[in-house]
PyMOL CGO cylinders between C-alpha atoms (Angstrom):
from pymol import cmd
from pymol.cgo import CYLINDER

trace = [
    CYLINDER, 0.00, 0.00, 0.00, 1.03, 3.60, -0.55, 0.3, 1, 1, 1, 1, 1, 1,
    CYLINDER, 1.03, 3.60, -0.55, -1.42, 5.04, 1.98, 0.3, 1, 1, 1, 1, 1, 1,
    CYLINDER, -1.42, 5.04, 1.98, -2.04, 3.89, 5.56, 0.3, 1, 1, 1, 1, 1, 1,
    CYLINDER, -2.04, 3.89, 5.56, -3.55, 5.17, 8.78, 0.3, 1, 1, 1, 1, 1, 1,
    CYLINDER, -3.55, 5.17, 8.78, -1.45, 5.65, 11.92, 0.3, 1, 1, 1, 1, 1, 1,
    CYLINDER, -1.45, 5.65, 11.92, -0.77, 2.21, 13.51, 0.3, 1, 1, 1, 1, 1, 1,
    CYLINDER, -0.77, 2.21, 13.51, -2.24, 0.39, 10.49, 0.3, 1, 1, 1, 1, 1, 1,
    CYLINDER, -2.24, 0.39, 10.49, 0.11, -2.36, 9.34, 0.3, 1, 1, 1, 1, 1, 1,
    CYLINDER, 0.11, -2.36, 9.34, 1.06, -2.58, 5.69, 0.3, 1, 1, 1, 1, 1, 1,
    CYLINDER, 1.06, -2.58, 5.69, 2.65, -5.62, 4.04, 0.3, 1, 1, 1, 1, 1, 1,
    CYLINDER, 2.65, -5.62, 4.04, 4.89, -5.55, 0.97, 0.3, 1, 1, 1, 1, 1, 1,
    CYLINDER, 4.89, -5.55, 0.97, 6.37, -8.39, -1.08, 0.3, 1, 1, 1, 1, 1, 1,
    CYLINDER, 6.37, -8.39, -1.08, 9.33, -8.15, -3.45, 0.3, 1, 1, 1, 1, 1, 1,
    CYLINDER, 9.33, -8.15, -3.45, 11.16, -10.58, -5.67, 0.3, 1, 1, 1, 1, 1, 1,
    CYLINDER, 11.16, -10.58, -5.67, 14.65, -10.52, -7.14, 0.3, 1, 1, 1, 1, 1, 1,
    CYLINDER, 14.65, -10.52, -7.14, 16.86, -12.82, -9.15, 0.3, 1, 1, 1, 1, 1, 1,
    CYLINDER, 16.86, -12.82, -9.15, 20.60, -13.28, -9.20, 0.3, 1, 1, 1, 1, 1, 1,
    CYLINDER, 20.60, -13.28, -9.20, 22.22, -14.40, -12.45, 0.3, 1, 1, 1, 1, 1, 1,
    CYLINDER, 22.22, -14.40, -12.45, 24.91, -16.32, -10.55, 0.3, 1, 1, 1, 1, 1, 1,
    CYLINDER, 24.91, -16.32, -10.55, 22.43, -17.95, -8.14, 0.3, 1, 1, 1, 1, 1, 1,
    CYLINDER, 22.43, -17.95, -8.14, 24.08, -16.20, -5.20, 0.3, 1, 1, 1, 1, 1, 1,
    CYLINDER, 24.08, -16.20, -5.20, 22.34, -15.99, -1.84, 0.3, 1, 1, 1, 1, 1, 1,
    CYLINDER, 22.34, -15.99, -1.84, 20.52, -12.70, -1.24, 0.3, 1, 1, 1, 1, 1, 1,
    CYLINDER, 20.52, -12.70, -1.24, 20.33, -10.66, 1.92, 0.3, 1, 1, 1, 1, 1, 1,
    CYLINDER, 20.33, -10.66, 1.92, 17.31, -8.36, 2.20, 0.3, 1, 1, 1, 1, 1, 1,
    CYLINDER, 17.31, -8.36, 2.20, 16.97, -5.15, 4.19, 0.3, 1, 1, 1, 1, 1, 1,
    CYLINDER, 16.97, -5.15, 4.19, 14.39, -2.38, 4.40, 0.3, 1, 1, 1, 1, 1, 1,
    CYLINDER, 14.39, -2.38, 4.40, 14.78, 1.26, 5.43, 0.3, 1, 1, 1, 1, 1, 1,
    CYLINDER, 14.78, 1.26, 5.43, 11.33, 2.35, 6.61, 0.3, 1, 1, 1, 1, 1, 1,
    CYLINDER, 11.33, 2.35, 6.61, 12.10, 6.08, 6.25, 0.3, 1, 1, 1, 1, 1, 1,
    CYLINDER, 12.10, 6.08, 6.25, 11.99, 6.83, 9.95, 0.3, 1, 1, 1, 1, 1, 1,
    CYLINDER, 11.99, 6.83, 9.95, 15.37, 5.67, 11.16, 0.3, 1, 1, 1, 1, 1, 1,
    CYLINDER, 15.37, 5.67, 11.16, 14.27, 2.06, 11.63, 0.3, 1, 1, 1, 1, 1, 1,
    CYLINDER, 14.27, 2.06, 11.63, 15.34, -0.81, 9.42, 0.3, 1, 1, 1, 1, 1, 1,
    CYLINDER, 15.34, -0.81, 9.42, 14.73, -4.52, 9.09, 0.3, 1, 1, 1, 1, 1, 1,
    CYLINDER, 14.73, -4.52, 9.09, 17.36, -7.01, 8.02, 0.3, 1, 1, 1, 1, 1, 1,
    CYLINDER, 17.36, -7.01, 8.02, 16.89, -10.66, 7.18, 0.3, 1, 1, 1, 1, 1, 1,
    CYLINDER, 16.89, -10.66, 7.18, 18.87, -13.83, 6.97, 0.3, 1, 1, 1, 1, 1, 1,
    CYLINDER, 18.87, -13.83, 6.97, 20.11, -15.03, 3.62, 0.3, 1, 1, 1, 1, 1, 1,
    CYLINDER, 20.11, -15.03, 3.62, 17.52, -16.62, 1.37, 0.3, 1, 1, 1, 1, 1, 1,
    CYLINDER, 17.52, -16.62, 1.37, 18.54, -19.34, -1.06, 0.3, 1, 1, 1, 1, 1, 1,
    CYLINDER, 18.54, -19.34, -1.06, 16.10, -21.35, -3.19, 0.3, 1, 1, 1, 1, 1, 1,
    CYLINDER, 16.10, -21.35, -3.19, 16.61, -25.09, -3.64, 0.3, 1, 1, 1, 1, 1, 1,
    CYLINDER, 16.61, -25.09, -3.64, 19.04, -25.95, -6.45, 0.3, 1, 1, 1, 1, 1, 1,
    CYLINDER, 19.04, -25.95, -6.45, 17.29, -26.69, -9.72, 0.3, 1, 1, 1, 1, 1, 1,
    CYLINDER, 17.29, -26.69, -9.72, 14.36, -24.32, -9.08, 0.3, 1, 1, 1, 1, 1, 1,
    CYLINDER, 14.36, -24.32, -9.08, 13.80, -20.89, -10.54, 0.3, 1, 1, 1, 1, 1, 1,
    CYLINDER, 13.80, -20.89, -10.54, 16.20, -18.09, -9.63, 0.3, 1, 1, 1, 1, 1, 1,
    CYLINDER, 16.20, -18.09, -9.63, 13.49, -16.03, -7.94, 0.3, 1, 1, 1, 1, 1, 1,
    CYLINDER, 13.49, -16.03, -7.94, 13.91, -15.08, -4.35, 0.3, 1, 1, 1, 1, 1, 1,
    CYLINDER, 13.91, -15.08, -4.35, 11.07, -13.31, -2.59, 0.3, 1, 1, 1, 1, 1, 1,
    CYLINDER, 11.07, -13.31, -2.59, 10.76, -11.34, 0.62, 0.3, 1, 1, 1, 1, 1, 1,
    CYLINDER, 10.76, -11.34, 0.62, 7.75, -10.10, 2.55, 0.3, 1, 1, 1, 1, 1, 1,
    CYLINDER, 7.75, -10.10, 2.55, 7.90, -7.40, 5.22, 0.3, 1, 1, 1, 1, 1, 1,
    CYLINDER, 7.90, -7.40, 5.22, 5.27, -5.66, 7.34, 0.3, 1, 1, 1, 1, 1, 1,
    CYLINDER, 5.27, -5.66, 7.34, 5.45, -2.35, 9.14, 0.3, 1, 1, 1, 1, 1, 1,
    CYLINDER, 5.45, -2.35, 9.14, 3.31, 0.34, 10.75, 0.3, 1, 1, 1, 1, 1, 1,
    CYLINDER, 3.31, 0.34, 10.75, 4.02, 3.94, 11.71, 0.3, 1, 1, 1, 1, 1, 1,
    CYLINDER, 4.02, 3.94, 11.71, 3.03, 5.65, 14.97, 0.3, 1, 1, 1, 1, 1, 1,
    CYLINDER, 3.03, 5.65, 14.97, 2.96, 9.15, 13.52, 0.3, 1, 1, 1, 1, 1, 1,
    CYLINDER, 2.96, 9.15, 13.52, 1.63, 10.79, 10.40, 0.3, 1, 1, 1, 1, 1, 1,
    CYLINDER, 1.63, 10.79, 10.40, 3.91, 11.80, 7.57, 0.3, 1, 1, 1, 1, 1, 1,
    CYLINDER, 3.91, 11.80, 7.57, 5.29, 10.85, 4.19, 0.3, 1, 1, 1, 1, 1, 1,
    CYLINDER, 5.29, 10.85, 4.19, 7.87, 8.08, 4.38, 0.3, 1, 1, 1, 1, 1, 1,
    CYLINDER, 7.87, 8.08, 4.38, 10.26, 6.87, 1.68, 0.3, 1, 1, 1, 1, 1, 1,
    CYLINDER, 10.26, 6.87, 1.68, 10.55, 3.10, 2.08, 0.3, 1, 1, 1, 1, 1, 1,
    CYLINDER, 10.55, 3.10, 2.08, 13.59, 1.53, 0.39, 0.3, 1, 1, 1, 1, 1, 1,
    CYLINDER, 13.59, 1.53, 0.39, 14.12, -2.20, -0.03, 0.3, 1, 1, 1, 1, 1, 1,
    CYLINDER, 14.12, -2.20, -0.03, 17.61, -3.56, -0.70, 0.3, 1, 1, 1, 1, 1, 1,
    CYLINDER, 17.61, -3.56, -0.70, 18.54, -6.98, -2.11, 0.3, 1, 1, 1, 1, 1, 1,
    CYLINDER, 18.54, -6.98, -2.11, 22.27, -7.72, -1.93, 0.3, 1, 1, 1, 1, 1, 1,
    CYLINDER, 22.27, -7.72, -1.93, 24.21, -10.75, -3.15, 0.3, 1, 1, 1, 1, 1, 1,
    CYLINDER, 24.21, -10.75, -3.15, 27.35, -12.16, -1.51, 0.3, 1, 1, 1, 1, 1, 1,
    CYLINDER, 27.35, -12.16, -1.51, 29.58, -10.49, -4.12, 0.3, 1, 1, 1, 1, 1, 1,
    CYLINDER, 29.58, -10.49, -4.12, 28.43, -6.96, -3.34, 0.3, 1, 1, 1, 1, 1, 1,
    CYLINDER, 28.43, -6.96, -3.34, 25.81, -6.55, -6.07, 0.3, 1, 1, 1, 1, 1, 1,
    CYLINDER, 25.81, -6.55, -6.07, 22.82, -4.56, -4.82, 0.3, 1, 1, 1, 1, 1, 1,
    CYLINDER, 22.82, -4.56, -4.82, 19.50, -3.54, -6.23, 0.3, 1, 1, 1, 1, 1, 1,
    CYLINDER, 19.50, -3.54, -6.23, 17.00, -1.20, -4.59, 0.3, 1, 1, 1, 1, 1, 1,
    CYLINDER, 17.00, -1.20, -4.59, 13.35, -0.28, -4.96, 0.3, 1, 1, 1, 1, 1, 1,
    CYLINDER, 13.35, -0.28, -4.96, 11.72, 2.68, -3.23, 0.3, 1, 1, 1, 1, 1, 1,
    CYLINDER, 11.72, 2.68, -3.23, 8.12, 3.69, -2.70, 0.3, 1, 1, 1, 1, 1, 1,
    CYLINDER, 8.12, 3.69, -2.70, 6.50, 6.56, -0.83, 0.3, 1, 1, 1, 1, 1, 1,
    CYLINDER, 6.50, 6.56, -0.83, 3.98, 5.74, 1.88, 0.3, 1, 1, 1, 1, 1, 1,
    CYLINDER, 3.98, 5.74, 1.88, 1.62, 8.45, 3.16, 0.3, 1, 1, 1, 1, 1, 1,
    CYLINDER, 1.62, 8.45, 3.16, 0.47, 7.95, 6.76, 0.3, 1, 1, 1, 1, 1, 1,
    CYLINDER, 0.47, 7.95, 6.76, -2.34, 9.99, 8.28, 0.3, 1, 1, 1, 1, 1, 1,
]
cmd.load_cgo(trace, "trace")
């Protein structure tokens, strides 16, 4: 979601692929000085190269927050995706 009420939880899901089948580490900057980091995710060998990540968050104050998701492989490659969430 791009719009939430104060204390309403939103849930976001992202997917990424790595051409070398490296493990991915996910992290999220919630735009308020808080972040979430995860363990490495690695699909079973012989399956698709898609990795997915789901995160939930709520805000205790109103405002416009830039949420940035990072997927990083073990060789330092990183991709990001940002959205703006309006909370009122």
